[in-house]
N, C-alpha and C positions, 0 to 999 in steps of 0.2 A: 471543293469538289475534286473528285479523283482526276488526275491528269496523266494517267499512265497510258501506254499503248494497249488497246484492247483488240482482241481478235474478233473477226466477224461471226455473228450469230444472228439468225433471223428471228424477229419478234414483230408483233403488230404495233407495239409502242416504240417510240424512239428512245435512245439512250439507256436501254436496259442493260445492266451488267450482271453477269453470272459469277458468283464467288463460291468456291468450294474449299473446304478444309477438313482437317481431322484434329480431334482433341483426344489424346491418349490418357486414360486414367489408370492409376495403379490400383491394386487390390484394396488399398486404404482410401480410395476415392480421391486421392490427390492428383493434380495435373502433373503428368510426367513428361509430356511433350506436346507441341502444337505444330502442325504443318499445313501446307497449302496456302490459301489466301487469308488465313487468320493471322493477325500480328502477334497476339498473345492471348492467354486465358489465365484466370485465377479462380481458386476455390474461395468462396466468401462465407460459407456456412454449411450447415447440414444439407447436402444435396444441392447446394446453390453455387452457381458459377457465373462469372462475367466473361464474355467473349469480346475481344477487341479487334476491330477491323483496322487496317492500315490507313484507310482514307475515309473521309466523311462523304455522304451522299445526300441528295435532296430528299430522298425518301427510301425506305426499305419496303419493297412490295410484298416479299414473302420470305419466310425462314422455315426450312425443313430440317429436322434433326432426327437421325435414327441411331440406334444403339447396336453395336456389334460386340458380342460377348460369347465365349465358349460355354459359359455357365448360364443356365436359364435364370432370369431375374424378373420378378413380377413388379416391374416399375414402368413409369411413363415419364417422358420429358415434357415439361411445360415451359412455354415461353412466357416470362414474367413481364419483360419490358424491352422495347427496342428504341434506341436513340440514335438516329442517323447522323446527327450533328456531332454528338460526343463519340460516335463510332463504337457504341457498345450494344451488346445483346445480352440480356440477363435471363438465365434459365434456371430451372430447378428440376431435380429428379424426385418423383413422388410415388408412393404406393397407394392403392385404393383397396380398402378392405371389402368384405362381402356386404357390409351395410352401406357402402358408398362413401365412407369417411376417407378423407385424403390427408396424408401426412408426408412431410418432407422426409426423404430417406437417402442415405449414401448408397452408391453402387457397391454391392457386396463382393465383387470380383473384378479383376482387371477388365477393362472395356475400352472400346473406341467409340467416340461420338462422331458421326459423319454429319457435317454441317453444309447446307446448301442455302445460299442467300441470293435473292434477286433484288438488285438495287437499281434505283433510277438516278441518273447523274445530272439530269437537267429538267 
């Protein structure tokens, strides 16, 4: 369990922790930098990334990811798996065509993924 000093935030549940970070991607969709509460991140395949947290938690209550890019990109971010003990969140970027078919796709221009995680520590 995380044993850092956390700042006060009000929540109905006890021991909720708010983690926020950024994942900067190059135009080639490679991870160029990670900041905030993310320990690290790596590209694992076409549109696929593993985000690593510094600490393990009893559970992950919520993960929200948004894309910041100067270039319009018709893609969505999908959360594939969350492992609170292994401290990993697996995501992929996908495109959906007009017929509803989904395909993994790399981000086509430099972008920043903003990540917000709500974790439970006890």
